[in-house]
C-alpha positions as CSV (number, residue, x, y, z in Angstrom):
1,M,-0.1,-0.1,0.0
2,S,1.6,3.2,-1.0
3,Y,1.6,6.4,1.2
4,G,-1.1,8.0,-0.8
5,N,-3.5,5.2,-0.4
6,F,-2.9,5.1,3.3
7,L,-3.4,8.8,3.7
8,L,-6.7,8.6,1.6
9,T,-7.8,5.5,3.9
10,V,-6.9,7.6,7.1
11,V,-8.9,10.7,5.9
12,H,-11.9,8.9,4.8
13,T,-12.0,6.9,8.1
14,L,-11.7,10.1,10.1
15,S,-14.5,11.8,7.9
16,V,-16.9,9.0,8.5
17,Q,-16.2,9.0,12.1
18,L,-16.8,12.6,12.1
19,V,-20.2,12.2,10.3
20,L,-21.3,9.4,12.8
21,V,-20.4,11.6,15.9
22,E,-22.3,14.6,14.5
23,S,-25.3,12.4,13.7
24,F,-25.2,10.9,17.3
25,I,-25.0,14.7,18.6
26,E,-28.0,15.5,16.2
27,M,-30.0,12.5,17.4
28,D,-29.6,13.4,21.0
29,F,-30.9,17.0,20.2
30,L,-34.0,15.7,18.5
31,L,-34.6,13.1,21.4
32,Q,-34.4,16.0,23.9
33,Y,-36.5,18.0,21.5
34,F,-39.2,15.4,21.6
35,V,-39.1,14.6,25.1
36,N,-39.0,18.1,26.6
37,Y,-41.0,20.1,24.0
38,K,-43.3,17.8,22.1
39,L,-44.1,15.5,25.0
40,A,-44.1,18.1,27.6
41,P,-46.8,18.1,30.2
42,G,-50.0,19.7,28.9
43,S,-52.4,22.0,30.7
44,S,-53.7,21.4,34.3
45,E,-56.8,19.9,32.8
46,Q,-55.5,16.4,32.7
47,N,-56.5,14.0,35.4
48,S,-53.8,12.3,37.2
49,T,-54.1,8.9,35.3
50,E,-53.5,10.9,32.0
51,A,-50.7,12.7,33.4
52,K,-49.0,9.6,35.0
53,S,-49.3,7.7,31.5
54,D,-47.9,10.6,29.7
55,E,-45.0,10.7,32.2
56,V,-44.2,7.0,31.7
57,Y,-44.3,7.5,28.0
58,R,-42.0,10.4,28.2
59,N,-39.4,8.4,30.3
60,Y,-39.6,5.4,28.0
61,F,-39.8,7.2,24.6
62,L,-36.5,6.0,23.2
63,N,-37.2,2.4,24.3
64,S,-40.7,2.4,22.6
65,L,-39.2,3.9,19.4
66,C,-36.7,1.4,19.2
67,F,-38.9,-1.6,19.9
68,V,-41.5,-0.4,17.3
69,A,-38.7,0.0,14.9
70,Q,-37.6,-3.5,15.3
71,V,-41.0,-5.0,14.9
72,P,-41.2,-5.2,11.0
73,N,-37.5,-6.3,11.0
74,V,-38.3,-9.2,13.1
75,A,-41.6,-10.0,11.4
76,L,-40.1,-10.2,7.8
77,N,-37.0,-12.1,9.2
78,G,-39.5,-14.7,10.7
79,F,-41.4,-14.8,7.4
80,N,-38.2,-15.3,5.2
81,L,-37.0,-17.9,7.6
82,F,-40.1,-20.2,7.1
83,C,-41.3,-19.3,3.7
84,R,-39.4,-19.3,0.7
85,V,-40.2,-16.9,-2.1
86,K,-38.5,-17.1,-5.4
87,G,-38.2,-14.0,-7.5
């Protein structure tokens, strides 16, 4: 491997890592935005059970989001495991 290829590989690796770090920072910002602003407690008209369920949803927002995102993946993997589709 020549010096130029090595340098190109190092620069590419660092740029990819920088993009990943920036995307994680942005994801954290978006998560905080949804939890603190969009899912913020509403008016005082809510009864205690609604307020409690909203608080539980706020606390487990990311867990719920990750679980729901994986359901189609698991379902299709299970389908592909037992049913062969030719195409």
